Each structure stands twice: as C-alpha cells, then as structure tokens.
N, C-alpha and C positions, 0 to 999 in steps of 0.2 A: 517500567510502566507499571502502573498501582494498578491493578485488578480492583475489580468489585463484584459482589454476591449477587442472590438474585433480591435482595432488599435494599440494596443500594449502598453497601456498605464497604468502603476499600478495606482490602484484604490486607494484615501486615504481612512484612516482605518477610519471605523463608529463609533469606538468605543476608537479612541486614545485618548491621553493625549494631553494637549495643543503641545507640541514640535511634536510630531509624525503627528496631524492634521495639522500643518501648515506646516511641511515640506513634509507632503502628498500632500498638494494641490499647492505646487511648483513645487513637481517632477512632479505631473500630467501636468502642465502649460508647464513646460518644455518638457515634451515627447508629448503636442498637438504642438509645435513649429517645433519639428523634424519631425512629420508626415507630416505636410503641409508642410514643404521642401523637403523630400523625394522623391526620385528618379528626382530630378529635373538636364537638364544640367547647366551650367554656364546662354545659353539663358535665362531658366527657371527661373532663380535665378536673374538675370539681368531683368525681367520682369514688366512694371510696369501697372496702371491702371486708366486711366485718370479720374480726374485730378490731381489724386497724383503723385509724384513721389516716392513713397515708392517702395522697390523691398524687396523680400523674403531672398534677399542675405545681403541686407542693414538691416533688422529685425534681422539677424543671428550674421550680427557684431555688432550693436547696443544694442542687448542683452548679447554680449560679454562683453561690455564694461560696461554696466549695473552693470552686476553679478562683475567684477573686481574693480569697482570702491564702491560697497556696503560694499561689503565681504571683500576685500582684503584692499581696501583704506581706508576708513572710519571706519570700523567696525572693524578691524586688526591693523590699521595702517601702515601699508608696503605703501611703494612708487609703483607709478602704475608699472606694468606688461607691456613689449612689446604687442605688437606694441605701446600700448596708451601711454605711457613715451618717446617716440620719437615726438607726436603730439602737434603744438601750437594752443590749442585749443580756444585762443583768436581769432587768424586769422583764422581760419577753425573750427567753432564750429559743423558743419555738418560732420565732416570728416568722420565718422563711418559710417555714412550714402551713402556718397558718393562715399567713398575709396572700398566700397564692389565690385563697377562694375569691378576694377581691380584685384579682387581676386578668384581664381579657387572655384568652390564647396568643392573640398579637404580642401582649407588652409581655407575657411568659416565656415565649419561644425568642421573642426580641433580645429580651434581656441575657436568657441563656447564650444565646447566639453573640452577640456581644462580649460577654464575658470570655468566651471560648476563643473568639478572635484575639482580644488583648493576651491572654495565656499564653496562646501562640507563638504573638508577638515576642510578650517575653522572654518565652522558652528560645526563642529563637536569638536572642540578645547575649543567651548565657555562654561564655566562652567552652565551658565541657561539663559533663555531668556529674563531676566532682565539686564544682561549684557551690560552696556553704550559701545559705540562705542569709541574707542580711540582717533581719531582724532573727532574733533568737525567740525558742520557745519558752512557754511557761517554766520548765525546768532548766533554762540557761543553753541548752543545745542547739546548735544550726544546722537541721538534717542538707544532705547534698542535693541538688535538682536530680541525681539519679532516686534517691528517698522517695523525694516529694511525686518522680513519674510514676515509681511503682505506686507508693499509695494511691494516687489517684486512679490509676487503675483498677486497685482492690476498691476501691471507694464506689466509681462506675459499675464494677463488676456487681458487687451487692445489691446497689439498688436497683440495676436491670433486672434481677430477680426477681424485686417488689414490682418492676414494671413488666414484668411479664404476667402476674398474679393479678393486679389491677386492669391490665387489657382486656385479658380474658372473662373477667367477669363482666368489663363493661359491653362489650361487642362477639365475644367467641372468639376474636383472631387471637391466635396460637402461633409459637414459631420460636426455634432457639428459644 
C-alpha cells in the first residue's frame, strides 16, 4: 500500500526493490512539482523571481519536454511528440521555457500530465532497468533505463528547488 504525505505526495517505498525505489522517488518529485504549482492562475504560473526569468509554468513545460525527450525519444526511439516535434530547437533552444507564457494553466498542466502518463507507460513496457535506450545520445552512448530514471530524479529535484523559491515569492507558501 502506498502512503501519502500531508501534501498528497506518494512516499517512496522504504523496502522496495531497485525499480520500485527509483519509480517511487521519481513519482514523489513529480508530485512535488504539481504541489508547488497547484492552485495558481496564469499570472502565478508566469511570475518570476529576480534575477531569474524562470517561471513555474516554464518548469511545467520544460519538464514535460524532458519527460518526452528521455522516455519517448531516447529510451523508446519514438519521434518527438506534439508540440515538441514542431519546434526549431536550434533557432529557439529555450522554447519550452519561453513559450509557456503563452499557455493557459490548463494547457500547461495538461501537457505535463499527458507526457508523464506516456512516460509511465513506456517505462512499464521496458523489460528491466538494464534495457539500453533505442536512440543513442550525441556521443554515441546508449544510457540504460536505470540511468535515465536516476537522471530524471535529479532533474526534478533540481527544478523543485527552483519551484520552492518561485512559489514562496508568489504567495508566501513554503514547505519542504
């Protein structure tokens, strides 16, 4: 049975195997981002904290892109999904961060939730954590699913620190 904390986040298992532990921590950090963004309107999701231009909406869109990139594009070898497939990443390398200001909260949460669901399904199709990615990185290496999961925990952890500061600057809400 999965227990949840006071913010509704699933607690990673204390005695799970490697897969359950990695997925437990990734889901915990996904839920942390959702908690930090919850209840905000468009202005809240567009708010910045000087001197940074980061926004919570930008975090949602960026992490949707990162989910799609690592689980769908690299691990599974699929082409990029919409809207990421229509972006000229060379001309606009920060598109995910910058374009979030044009999206509604419903669009941002919808994109992120849809991408997370797709990522979960793709991870569920992998035979084990040692499965190498189908698509090689620029240096020719193919990371394992294990490496990708650890990287995604790191990615969310880093950005959840940003989310803490942004949310506190918007309405004073703090916590972990």
